[in-house]
N, C-alpha and C positions, 0 to 999 in steps of 0.2 A: 887337310881332311875337313877338319874342323871349320878352318876361314871360307872354307867350299859352300857349307853347310850355313854358316852365318851369312855369307852374301848371298844365296837362293833364298834364306830366310828373308833376308832384308828386302830382296827383290821381290817377293811373294807378300810382303807385310804391305812395301808398297802399293801395290795392286787393290788391295784389299780393305779402301778406303769403306764400303759401305758397310760392312761387319766389322764394328770397333765395339760391341760389349762382349765379354768373354771369351773364350779361346778359339780363334780358327782352327779348321783341321790340319793347315799347314805348321801351326805352331805346337797342336799336338803333337805331332810325326816330328817336327826335330826335338822337342822333349825327350819325346821314347829315345831316339836316336841317342841323343847326347848321355843322357841316366844308361844306355846299354854300353857306350865305349867306357863310361867310367865305373861301370860294374864289373867289367870284363877284366 
């Protein structure tokens, strides 16, 4: 599960070259999902 999230995150990050300032929407979603998994 986490490996799939990380691989998807890396794919999205690879495509988001233009926006390198601050968090992208994908990064925020990934962080929220990981925090949700850790909190449960």
